[in-house]
N, CA and C of each residue as an Amber inpcrd file, in Angstrom:
protein
   540
  14.0360000 -38.0230000 -63.4580000  14.7800000 -36.7410000 -63.8130000
  16.4630000 -36.8120000 -63.3560000  16.4910000 -37.3150000 -62.3390000
  17.7800000 -37.0790000 -61.8510000  18.8220000 -38.0030000 -62.5500000
  18.3000000 -39.2610000 -62.4560000  19.2410000 -40.1180000 -63.6860000
  19.4480000 -39.7320000 -65.0770000  18.4280000 -39.0480000 -65.7380000
  18.4460000 -38.4010000 -67.2000000  19.8400000 -37.4200000 -67.1490000
  19.6810000 -36.3960000 -65.8140000  20.6030000 -35.3880000 -65.8000000
  21.9720000 -36.1430000 -65.5280000  22.3230000 -37.0070000 -64.7630000
  23.2630000 -37.7850000 -64.9630000  23.9090000 -38.1460000 -65.8260000
  22.8740000 -39.0430000 -66.3000000  23.6230000 -39.7320000 -67.8410000
  24.0100000 -38.5790000 -68.7850000  23.0350000 -37.7970000 -68.8160000
  23.8150000 -36.6510000 -69.8900000  25.0320000 -35.8310000 -69.3500000
  25.1880000 -35.4540000 -68.1490000  26.7090000 -35.0550000 -67.5960000
  27.6370000 -36.0320000 -67.8830000  27.4570000 -37.6690000 -67.8830000
  28.4040000 -38.3180000 -68.3100000  28.7900000 -38.0790000 -69.4950000
  27.6880000 -38.2170000 -70.8480000  27.9020000 -37.8770000 -72.0420000
  28.6870000 -36.8940000 -72.4120000  28.3720000 -35.6430000 -71.5290000
  29.1870000 -34.4070000 -72.0580000  30.2870000 -34.3800000 -71.2630000
  30.8220000 -34.9690000 -70.1500000  32.0700000 -35.1510000 -69.7440000
  33.1110000 -36.3270000 -70.3910000  32.4250000 -37.3330000 -71.0260000
  33.2880000 -38.2260000 -71.9920000  33.5290000 -37.4560000 -73.4420000
  32.8230000 -36.4500000 -73.5500000  33.0860000 -35.6210000 -74.8500000
  32.5020000 -36.1630000 -76.1230000  31.1760000 -36.8000000 -75.8110000
  30.7510000 -37.5770000 -76.9020000  29.8630000 -36.5950000 -77.5590000
  30.3390000 -35.9580000 -78.4880000  29.5960000 -34.5410000 -79.1230000
  29.4870000 -35.3910000 -80.4850000  28.1880000 -35.6280000 -80.6200000
  27.9150000 -36.0820000 -82.2130000  28.0960000 -35.1600000 -83.3920000
  28.4570000 -35.5810000 -84.6450000  28.8660000 -34.5150000 -85.5190000
  27.4650000 -34.2680000 -86.0820000  26.0800000 -34.6990000 -86.1510000
  25.0440000 -34.3260000 -86.2700000  24.3130000 -33.2280000 -85.8290000
  24.0630000 -32.2140000 -86.2220000  23.5560000 -31.1460000 -85.6550000
  22.1800000 -31.2170000 -85.1230000  21.6010000 -30.6420000 -84.0210000
  20.4350000 -30.5250000 -83.8690000  19.6320000 -29.3160000 -84.4970000
  18.4920000 -29.4200000 -84.8740000  17.9140000 -28.0500000 -85.5750000
  16.5520000 -28.1080000 -84.5460000  16.6790000 -26.8680000 -83.9200000
  15.2070000 -26.6230000 -82.8450000  14.8700000 -25.4360000 -83.4290000
  13.6830000 -25.5770000 -83.7500000  12.7270000 -24.4070000 -84.6330000
  13.0550000 -23.0950000 -83.5200000  13.2390000 -21.8320000 -84.0070000
  13.8620000 -21.0630000 -83.1340000  12.9460000 -19.4550000 -83.6900000
  11.9670000 -19.5210000 -84.0030000  11.1770000 -18.6020000 -84.6310000
  10.9370000 -17.6260000 -83.6720000  11.7660000 -16.4640000 -83.9400000
  11.6150000 -15.5660000 -83.1520000  10.4720000 -14.4780000 -82.9280000
   9.5210000 -14.7880000 -83.9560000   8.1410000 -13.6290000 -83.8490000
   6.8910000 -14.3220000 -84.4700000   6.0890000 -13.6000000 -84.9600000
   5.3180000 -14.3430000 -85.3510000   4.9350000 -13.6820000 -87.0860000
   6.4410000 -13.5770000 -87.6900000   6.4670000 -13.3280000 -89.0130000
   6.5380000 -14.4720000 -90.0200000   6.5490000 -15.8480000 -89.4460000
   6.5060000 -16.9250000 -90.2750000   7.6660000 -17.4670000 -90.8160000
   8.8890000 -16.4820000 -90.5690000  10.4220000 -16.7420000 -90.8410000
  10.7010000 -17.5320000 -89.9280000  11.2350000 -18.7710000 -89.9090000
  11.9370000 -19.3050000 -88.6860000  13.2520000 -19.2440000 -89.0580000
  14.0180000 -19.1320000 -87.8500000  15.5040000 -19.4370000 -87.8890000
  16.0170000 -20.7460000 -87.1800000  16.2880000 -21.6060000 -87.5690000
  16.9440000 -22.8080000 -87.3520000  18.1670000 -22.6520000 -86.9590000
  18.8870000 -23.0080000 -85.7660000  20.0370000 -23.0560000 -85.7510000
  20.7630000 -24.2840000 -85.2660000  21.8280000 -24.6140000 -85.5160000
  22.0310000 -25.8920000 -85.2750000  22.8780000 -26.0600000 -83.8260000
  22.7860000 -27.1830000 -83.2400000  22.9000000 -27.1700000 -81.6060000
  23.3950000 -28.8760000 -81.5900000  24.8170000 -28.7740000 -80.9040000
  25.7410000 -30.1300000 -80.9270000  24.8330000 -30.7350000 -79.7900000
  25.0840000 -31.9680000 -79.5080000  24.5680000 -33.2380000 -78.7070000
  25.0360000 -32.5020000 -77.2530000  24.0800000 -32.3960000 -76.3350000
  24.3410000 -31.9460000 -75.3380000  23.6470000 -30.5870000 -74.8190000
  23.1900000 -29.7440000 -76.3200000  23.0070000 -28.2770000 -75.9190000
  21.6700000 -28.3770000 -76.8670000  20.8540000 -27.0410000 -76.4790000
  19.4550000 -27.1930000 -77.0510000  19.4520000 -25.6740000 -77.4110000
  18.5320000 -25.4090000 -78.3190000  18.3130000 -23.7550000 -78.7990000
  17.3600000 -23.0430000 -77.7190000  17.4250000 -22.3040000 -77.2320000
  17.0230000 -21.5600000 -76.2060000  16.1850000 -20.0380000 -76.9490000
  15.0410000 -20.6100000 -76.9590000  14.2280000 -19.4450000 -77.9220000
  14.1190000 -17.9670000 -77.2150000  14.3170000 -18.1110000 -76.0100000
  14.1560000 -16.6140000 -75.2600000  15.7130000 -16.1680000 -75.2600000
  16.7190000 -16.9400000 -75.1690000  18.0960000 -16.4420000 -75.3330000
  18.8690000 -16.0410000 -76.6910000  17.6880000 -16.9700000 -77.6950000
  18.3050000 -16.9250000 -79.2940000  19.7470000 -17.7160000 -79.2220000
  19.9460000 -18.7800000 -78.6910000  21.4170000 -19.1370000 -78.9450000
  21.3780000 -20.7040000 -78.3150000  22.3540000 -21.3560000 -78.8350000
  22.4200000 -22.8130000 -77.9950000  22.8170000 -22.6370000 -76.6930000
  22.4900000 -23.4740000 -75.3380000  22.7220000 -23.4400000 -74.1820000
  22.8750000 -25.0520000 -73.9330000  23.6650000 -24.8670000 -72.6400000
  23.7960000 -26.3370000 -72.2060000  22.3930000 -26.9430000 -71.6280000
  22.0620000 -28.1170000 -72.2720000  20.8130000 -28.5620000 -71.2580000
  20.7430000 -28.3800000 -70.1190000  19.7830000 -28.0150000 -69.7460000
  19.3060000 -28.0060000 -68.0340000  18.0780000 -27.5580000 -68.0370000
  17.5450000 -27.8460000 -66.6730000  16.2130000 -27.6030000 -66.4270000
  15.6430000 -25.7330000 -66.3680000  16.8480000 -24.8110000 -66.7800000
  16.5240000 -23.7100000 -66.6950000  16.0410000 -23.0970000 -68.3270000
  16.1070000 -24.2180000 -68.9940000  16.0740000 -24.0080000 -70.5370000
  14.6320000 -23.7780000 -70.6980000  13.7880000 -22.8900000 -71.4950000
  12.3220000 -23.0190000 -71.3260000  11.8960000 -24.3160000 -71.9930000
  10.6840000 -24.4990000 -71.6480000  10.0400000 -26.0380000 -71.9050000
   9.8390000 -26.1270000 -73.4570000   9.5240000 -25.0470000 -74.0790000
   9.3060000 -25.1720000 -75.4360000  10.3760000 -25.6210000 -76.3240000
  11.2940000 -24.9620000 -75.8960000  12.7870000 -25.5250000 -76.4200000
  13.4720000 -26.5290000 -76.0650000  13.0560000 -27.3890000 -75.0780000
  13.6600000 -28.6010000 -74.5280000  12.6780000 -29.4980000 -75.4830000
  11.1860000 -29.1340000 -75.4530000  10.1570000 -30.4680000 -76.5500000
  10.7590000 -30.0000000 -77.7200000  11.1230000 -28.9740000 -78.2440000
  11.4670000 -28.8530000 -79.6770000  13.0450000 -29.6960000 -79.9660000
  13.8910000 -29.6160000 -79.1830000  14.8730000 -30.2800000 -79.0630000
  14.6180000 -31.9800000 -79.2600000  13.9870000 -31.9670000 -78.4120000
  13.7400000 -33.6800000 -78.0500000  12.9330000 -34.2430000 -79.0210000
  11.6620000 -33.5300000 -79.7410000  11.5270000 -33.9390000 -80.9190000
  12.2290000 -33.9730000 -81.8780000  13.1840000 -33.2750000 -82.4430000
  13.9680000 -33.3510000 -83.4630000  15.1180000 -34.3360000 -83.1710000
  15.6980000 -34.6570000 -82.0320000  16.5400000 -35.5060000 -81.8190000
  15.7660000 -36.9640000 -81.8720000  14.6510000 -36.9250000 -81.8470000
  14.0060000 -38.4810000 -82.1320000  13.4360000 -38.6620000 -83.4270000
  13.5300000 -37.4010000 -84.2690000  13.1270000 -37.6510000 -85.7650000
  14.5680000 -37.8560000 -86.4150000  15.5330000 -37.4990000 -85.9130000
  16.9450000 -37.8790000 -86.0560000  17.5190000 -39.3260000 -85.7040000
  16.5190000 -40.0250000 -85.0830000  16.7790000 -41.3470000 -84.7910000
  17.6740000 -41.3860000 -83.4460000  18.3030000 -40.3110000 -82.8850000
  18.9390000 -40.0270000 -81.8280000  18.0830000 -40.5120000 -80.3500000
  17.5310000 -41.4280000 -80.5240000  16.4510000 -41.9620000 -79.2940000
  16.8470000 -41.4000000 -77.8580000  18.0410000 -41.8760000 -77.5580000
  18.4570000 -41.6470000 -76.0640000  18.7570000 -40.4120000 -75.7080000
  19.4750000 -39.6510000 -76.4880000  19.4180000 -38.2710000 -76.4450000
  17.9580000 -37.3200000 -76.3930000  17.0170000 -37.6390000 -77.1010000
  15.9370000 -37.3640000 -76.9330000  15.4150000 -37.6870000 -75.7120000
  15.2560000 -38.7490000 -75.1380000  14.8320000 -39.0550000 -73.9050000
  15.3620000 -38.0090000 -72.9660000  16.9280000 -38.0860000 -72.8680000
  17.6420000 -37.1530000 -71.9370000  16.9960000 -35.6310000 -71.9300000
  16.9520000 -35.2980000 -73.1130000  16.3330000 -33.8750000 -73.3160000
  15.0210000 -33.7290000 -72.7490000  13.9370000 -34.7060000 -73.0530000
  12.6690000 -34.6990000 -72.8940000  12.5490000 -35.0010000 -71.4060000
  13.2990000 -35.4310000 -70.6710000  13.1410000 -35.9390000 -69.2100000
  13.2370000 -34.5480000 -68.5360000  14.0110000 -33.6640000 -68.8920000
  13.9710000 -32.0930000 -68.4770000  12.8400000 -31.1050000 -68.7320000
  11.9290000 -31.7160000 -69.5220000  10.5520000 -31.0320000 -70.1140000
   9.6830000 -31.1460000 -68.6900000   8.6640000 -30.3980000 -68.8510000
   7.3400000 -30.8290000 -68.1700000   6.6090000 -32.1810000 -68.4390000
   6.5530000 -32.8800000 -67.3590000   5.8070000 -34.2280000 -67.4680000
   4.1570000 -33.7040000 -67.5680000   3.7790000 -33.0280000 -67.7590000
   2.2070000 -32.2460000 -67.8110000   2.1110000 -32.0830000 -69.4350000
   3.1780000 -32.2710000 -70.3250000   2.9700000 -32.0940000 -71.6530000
   2.7940000 -33.1130000 -72.3370000   1.6030000 -33.1050000 -72.9120000
   1.3810000 -34.3480000 -74.1670000   2.3670000 -34.7080000 -75.0770000
   3.2290000 -33.5280000 -75.7160000   3.8410000 -33.7270000 -76.5010000
   4.9130000 -34.4480000 -75.9410000   5.4690000 -33.9260000 -74.8560000
   6.5280000 -34.6880000 -74.5510000   6.4570000 -35.8310000 -74.1210000
   5.4010000 -36.3340000 -73.4170000   5.1510000 -37.6810000 -73.0100000
   4.7970000 -38.5380000 -74.4590000   4.4570000 -37.9950000 -75.6030000
   4.5540000 -38.6490000 -76.8010000   5.6440000 -38.9930000 -77.2710000
   6.1640000 -37.7380000 -77.1830000   7.8200000 -38.1790000 -77.8480000
   8.8090000 -39.2000000 -76.9050000   8.5850000 -39.0210000 -75.5220000
   9.1600000 -39.8460000 -74.5150000   8.7610000 -41.4800000 -75.1790000
   7.2890000 -41.6570000 -75.4160000   6.9210000 -42.7670000 -75.8060000
   7.4630000 -43.3080000 -77.0990000   7.4270000 -42.4640000 -77.9110000
   8.1160000 -42.8260000 -79.4330000   9.3230000 -43.1590000 -79.1900000
  10.3500000 -42.4500000 -78.6020000  11.9010000 -42.7570000 -78.3140000
  12.1220000 -44.2370000 -77.6400000  11.1000000 -44.0810000 -76.7830000
  11.4610000 -45.5070000 -75.8730000  11.0100000 -46.8790000 -76.7050000
   9.9110000 -46.5600000 -77.5160000   9.3310000 -47.2870000 -78.4400000
  10.3980000 -47.7180000 -79.5570000  11.2450000 -46.7400000 -79.8370000
  11.8980000 -46.9840000 -80.9250000  13.4860000 -47.6840000 -80.7390000
  13.4710000 -47.5270000 -79.1110000  14.7560000 -48.2470000 -78.8460000
  14.1970000 -49.8580000 -78.5190000  13.2940000 -49.9620000 -78.7900000
  13.1130000 -51.4560000 -78.3650000  11.8720000 -51.5680000 -76.8940000
  11.9340000 -50.5970000 -76.5730000  11.2470000 -50.5130000 -74.8820000
   9.6730000 -50.0860000 -75.0540000   9.0220000 -51.2130000 -75.8530000
   7.6710000 -50.8340000 -76.2160000   6.6630000 -50.5000000 -75.0940000
   6.7940000 -51.6260000 -73.9500000   5.9220000 -51.4280000 -73.0450000
   6.0550000 -50.0890000 -72.1670000   7.3330000 -49.3410000 -72.1770000
   7.6950000 -47.8970000 -71.4820000   7.1030000 -47.2220000 -72.3300000
   7.2670000 -47.2760000 -73.7230000   6.7870000 -46.2200000 -74.7220000
   5.2010000 -46.0480000 -74.3500000   4.4090000 -47.4180000 -74.3860000
   3.1160000 -47.4610000 -74.0170000   2.5050000 -46.8040000 -72.7540000
   3.3760000 -46.9700000 -71.7220000   3.0460000 -46.2290000 -70.5680000
   3.2440000 -44.4950000 -70.9100000   4.0510000 -44.0370000 -71.7010000
   4.1550000 -42.8730000 -71.8980000   2.8350000 -42.4650000 -72.4240000
   2.4850000 -43.3920000 -73.6170000   1.1840000 -42.9380000 -74.6560000
   0.0560000 -42.5490000 -73.8600000  -0.0830000 -43.6140000 -72.6850000
  -1.2630000 -43.6630000 -71.8790000  -1.1580000 -42.1900000 -71.1900000
  -0.3000000 -41.9520000 -70.6170000  -0.1880000 -40.5510000 -70.0330000
  -0.5250000 -39.3290000 -70.5200000  -0.2360000 -39.3440000 -71.9480000
  -0.4440000 -38.6820000 -73.0190000  -1.8380000 -38.3840000 -73.2500000
  -2.4200000 -39.3490000 -73.4870000  -4.0960000 -39.7770000 -73.5340000
  -4.9410000 -39.2700000 -72.2980000  -4.5080000 -39.2700000 -71.2080000
  -4.7730000 -39.0320000 -69.8990000  -5.0120000 -37.6460000 -70.3290000
  -3.9890000 -36.8280000 -70.6310000  -4.0780000 -35.5180000 -70.6300000
  -4.9510000 -34.8950000 -71.7050000  -5.1350000 -35.4030000 -72.9240000
  -5.6740000 -35.3960000 -74.1790000  -6.1180000 -36.3760000 -75.2070000
  -7.4580000 -37.2200000 -74.6870000  -7.6790000 -38.2110000 -75.3130000
  -7.9410000 -37.8070000 -76.7610000  -7.9810000 -36.9170000 -77.3510000
  -8.1060000 -36.5710000 -78.9030000  -6.9700000 -36.2730000 -79.2530000
  -5.7300000 -36.6480000 -78.8580000  -4.1960000 -36.5170000 -79.5400000
  -4.0400000 -37.4400000 -80.5840000  -4.2150000 -37.1020000 -81.7660000
  -4.5870000 -38.1470000 -82.8600000  -2.8010000 -38.5880000 -82.9320000
  -1.7490000 -38.0240000 -82.8520000  -0.6250000 -38.3020000 -82.9530000
  -0.1810000 -39.4100000 -82.2100000  -0.3460000 -39.0920000 -81.0040000
  -0.3550000 -40.0090000 -79.8920000  -0.8300000 -41.4950000 -80.2160000
  -2.0020000 -41.5530000 -80.4140000  -2.8950000 -42.7170000 -80.9290000
  -2.4850000 -43.4050000 -82.1750000  -1.8160000 -42.7680000 -83.1380000
  -1.0960000 -43.4180000 -84.1530000  -0.0670000 -43.9440000 -83.6750000
   0.6330000 -43.4210000 -82.8460000   2.2720000 -44.0520000 -82.3510000
   1.9030000 -44.8650000 -81.4840000   0.7600000 -45.2860000 -80.4940000
   0.1940000 -45.8800000 -80.1860000  -0.1010000 -47.2730000 -80.4910000
  -0.9150000 -46.9280000 -81.7400000  -1.2960000 -48.0330000 -82.7170000
  -0.1530000 -48.9010000 -82.9710000   0.6920000 -48.3350000 -83.5000000
   1.9870000 -48.9080000 -83.9950000   2.7890000 -49.5170000 -82.8120000
   2.7320000 -49.0990000 -81.9600000   3.1950000 -49.9270000 -80.6900000
   2.8340000 -51.0620000 -80.3430000   1.2850000 -51.1740000 -80.2540000
   0.5530000 -52.2860000 -80.0810000   0.7380000 -53.1550000 -81.3090000
   0.7940000 -52.8440000 -82.4720000   1.5300000 -53.8030000 -83.7400000
   2.5570000 -54.2000000 -83.4000000   3.6050000 -53.6180000 -82.7350000
   4.8980000 -54.1430000 -82.4930000   4.5090000 -55.3170000 -81.4730000
   3.7380000 -55.4030000 -80.5550000   3.4100000 -56.1920000 -79.7170000
   2.2530000 -57.4220000 -80.0140000   1.9340000 -57.1970000 -81.4460000
   1.1110000 -58.4770000 -82.1150000  -0.6980000 -58.0480000 -81.7170000
  -0.7260000 -56.7630000 -81.4080000  -1.9820000 -56.5280000 -80.7060000
  -2.7460000 -55.6940000 -81.7180000  -3.0830000 -56.5460000 -82.7780000
  -3.9100000 -56.1160000 -84.2280000  -5.2020000 -55.3070000 -83.6670000
  -5.8220000 -55.8930000 -82.7270000  -7.0930000 -55.4150000 -82.0470000
  -7.0230000 -54.1270000 -81.6340000  -6.0890000 -54.3780000 -80.9290000
  -5.7640000 -52.6770000 -80.0380000  -5.2830000 -51.6740000 -81.0040000
  -4.4610000 -51.9000000 -82.2000000  -4.1370000 -50.9180000 -83.2090000
  -5.4200000 -50.6220000 -83.8600000  -6.4270000 -51.7850000 -84.4130000
  -7.5740000 -51.1640000 -85.0660000  -8.4350000 -50.2020000 -84.0420000
  -8.5200000 -50.5320000 -82.6570000  -9.3020000 -49.5600000 -81.9430000
  -8.5860000 -48.2050000 -81.8760000  -7.3210000 -48.0580000 -82.1260000
  -6.8580000 -46.8090000 -82.0490000  -7.2730000 -46.0430000 -83.5930000
  -7.0110000 -46.8720000 -84.5320000  -7.4080000 -46.2960000 -85.7860000
  -8.7670000 -45.9110000 -85.9210000  -9.8870000 -46.4980000 -85.2820000
 -11.0400000 -46.3260000 -85.1530000 -11.2970000 -44.8720000 -84.4240000
 -10.4530000 -44.9130000 -83.3110000 -10.7790000 -43.2260000 -82.5900000
  -9.9610000 -42.0910000 -83.6910000  -8.9080000 -42.5040000 -84.1300000
  -8.2110000 -41.7050000 -85.0200000  -9.4340000 -41.2930000 -86.3180000
 -10.0100000 -42.2260000 -86.7040000 -11.4350000 -41.7780000 -87.8640000
 -12.2650000 -41.1740000 -87.1670000 -12.6370000 -41.1690000 -86.2410000
 -13.8090000 -40.5520000 -85.5190000 -13.1070000 -39.1100000 -85.2160000
 -12.1170000 -38.9130000 -84.7360000 -11.4830000 -37.7070000 -84.2130000
 -11.2760000 -36.7900000 -85.9240000 -11.0460000 -37.5140000 -86.5180000
 -10.4420000 -36.7640000 -87.8200000 -11.7600000 -36.8530000 -88.5840000
 -12.8800000 -36.9680000 -88.3110000 -13.9820000 -36.9150000 -89.3100000
 -14.1540000 -35.7840000 -90.2200000 -14.4280000 -35.8600000 -91.3570000
 -14.7350000 -34.8130000 -92.0000000 -13.5150000 -33.9660000 -92.6170000
 -12.3340000 -34.5960000 -92.6910000 -11.1850000 -33.6320000 -92.6250000
  -9.6740000 -34.6130000 -92.8250000  -9.0390000 -34.5350000 -93.6120000
  -7.9470000 -35.0400000 -94.1090000  -7.1330000 -35.2880000 -92.6000000
  -6.4950000 -36.3910000 -92.5790000  -5.8560000 -36.6950000 -91.4150000
  -4.6910000 -37.8720000 -91.8640000  -3.6880000 -37.2460000 -91.4350000
  -2.2380000 -38.2190000 -91.8360000  -1.9890000 -39.1100000 -91.0770000
  -2.7880000 -39.1410000 -89.7240000  -2.0790000 -39.9510000 -88.6660000
  -3.1700000 -41.1500000 -88.9800000  -4.3120000 -40.9170000 -89.3840000
  -5.4380000 -42.1210000 -90.1620000  -4.6130000 -43.0590000 -91.0640000
  -3.9930000 -41.8870000 -92.2840000  -3.1350000 -42.8010000 -93.4340000
  -2.0420000 -43.5010000 -92.8330000  -1.2540000 -42.8130000 -92.0290000
  -0.0040000 -43.7400000 -91.3600000  -0.4630000 -45.0110000 -90.7380000
  -1.3170000 -44.8670000 -89.6700000  -1.4590000 -45.9370000 -88.8360000
  -2.3290000 -47.0090000 -89.7150000  -3.2020000 -46.7440000 -90.7040000
  -3.6720000 -47.6660000 -91.7310000  -2.8680000 -48.2050000 -92.3840000
  -2.1170000 -47.7030000 -93.2020000  -0.8370000 -48.2050000 -93.8340000
  -0.1010000 -49.1310000 -92.9290000   0.4680000 -48.9230000 -91.5550000
   1.0440000 -49.7660000 -90.8110000   0.0370000 -51.2440000 -90.5900000
  -1.1720000 -50.9890000 -90.4320000  -1.9980000 -52.2740000 -90.2150000
  -2.0440000 -52.8590000 -91.5930000  -2.2090000 -52.4010000 -92.4790000
  -2.0040000 -53.0800000 -93.6130000  -1.0780000 -54.0990000 -94.1250000
   0.1020000 -53.3690000 -93.7060000   1.5270000 -53.9940000 -93.8090000
   1.6500000 -55.3960000 -92.7040000   1.2080000 -54.9300000 -91.6980000
   0.9250000 -56.0030000 -90.6260000   0.3770000 -57.2090000 -91.0520000
  -0.9910000 -56.8700000 -91.4140000  -1.8530000 -57.8260000 -91.8310000
  -1.2440000 -58.8640000 -93.1430000  -0.8470000 -58.0970000 -94.2390000
  -0.0610000 -58.6550000 -95.3510000   1.1020000 -59.6770000 -94.9840000
   1.9510000 -59.2580000 -93.8170000   3.0730000 -59.7630000 -93.2870000
   2.5630000 -61.2680000 -92.5680000   1.5810000 -60.7960000 -91.9140000
   0.6190000 -62.5610000 -91.2840000   0.2900000 -62.9070000 -92.1270000
  -0.3410000 -62.5250000 -93.2290000  -0.6730000 -63.6840000 -94.3290000
   0.3210000 -64.2820000 -95.1450000   1.4050000 -63.7240000 -95.2860000
   2.3940000 -64.4140000 -96.0310000   3.2900000 -65.0630000 -95.4460000
C-alpha cells in the first residue's frame, strides 16, 4: 500500500497528467440515470462528495473500485493498480482487476495470485474465472483454462453467460494457433 501511494505521489509531483479522462460511475441515486464525470490522472470520482478528488485512502471504496476498473478498461494498467491498491483487499472485484491489470502488464503470475485470492472470497465469481482462464492460456496451460471454462459452464447453467462465451472463444483461438 505504501509503495503504491509513493508511486502515485511521484507521478503527481512530476505532473504526469494523462489527457484521457477517467469516467467513474457516479450515479447519485436509484433513478437509473448516471452522471459520469471525468477525472484526470491522480484523481477519482468520489460518489459521496460528487466531485473529483485526489486519490487517497479516504475516498470511499466503491469510488476507488470504479475508478480502478475504468482505468484498467482504458488500458491504463499501472494507474489502475495504483488506485486499486488503496481499496479494500477483501473485495473480490478489486482483487480481480488487480489481477487483470498485472496480467495485461505481462505479470501473469502476479495476476494469477490476485485471481486466486478473489476466488477464495467467492468461488462462484465467473468474471474472475474467465480472466484466470485467459491468464492460464498465456502460460500455455490449456488444461487449466478448460477447467475454468467447465466451472463457468456449471455456474451459468440455464442462463446465458458472456464469461463462458469469452473464454471459450479465447480457448478456440489458442487451439487454432497451436495447430497452425
